[in-house]
N, C-alpha and C positions, 0 to 999 in steps of 0.2 A: 521545447516540450513542457507541457504544464500538467504533469501527472503527479498525484500524491497518494499515499497510502491512507485509506480511511480505517482499515483494519489490516492485520498482517496478511490476510488473504484476499483483500479487496482493494483494488487500484481504481482511482477516480480521476477523470480528466476534468479540467476547468469548465468544459462545455457540458458536463454531465454524463459523458460516456463512462462505462465501467467495464472492468475485467476482473472476474472472480476466479481465483485459483481453487479448483475443486479437488485435484489430486496432484501429488508430486511437489516439487519446489519451484520457485520462480526461475531458478537456473536450469532445472530439468522438469518442466511441466508435463504431466500426463493428461490432464483434463482442465480446460479453462472454459469459462462461460462469459463471452463478451456480450455486453448490452450496449449496442450502438443505436443512436437515434434512428427511427424509421425514416426512410427516404435518403439516407446517406449513401452516396454512390459506392459501388463495390470497391473501386480503386481507393477511395478515401477510407473506407472501412478497413481494408488491408493495411493501409499506412498507419492508421490509428492503433491497430492491434500490434503491428511491428514496433511502433514507437513505445507503446505501453509496456510490452514485454521486455524491450531493451532497457527501459527505465527500471522496471521491477527487478530484473536479473542483476543490474548494477547496484541497486540501492536496497536490496532485500535483507542484508545482514542486520541492519537496524533500521526498520522502516520509519520514515518521517511521517507521523500521523498528521492528518489534517487538523485545522484549528478548532474543530468541533469536538473537543475533549469533554468527557464527563468530569464532574468534580472528583470522583475517585481516581481517575487517571491523573489529574492535576496534582492531587495529594500524594500519590505514589511517586510521581516525578520529583516533587519537592522533597520528599523523604530521601530519595536516592541521591539528591544533590547536597544533602546536609553533611557537614564535616563532623558533627558530633553524634552521629548515629552509632548504636551499639555494634561492636564487632563480635563475630562468631568465634569462639575459642577454637584453636586448631587441635 
């Protein structure tokens, strides 16, 4: 499987196929919007959606974002990894 999260509610396959979560959670979706390349056979489309949904429900607790991060996302990740960041008083 070669799926990754581009956003918390957007899953992208390495071939460009996408599944967007419109309502619900990845574990219990109520509405999804798959974007599969035109001309993909129905059996392959069903397999891609099943594969993507399986990946999303297993990996949705902390999505692995694709490598196309904005500078703000990179800065936030770096801040979270710092050992000297200020602590919130209890």
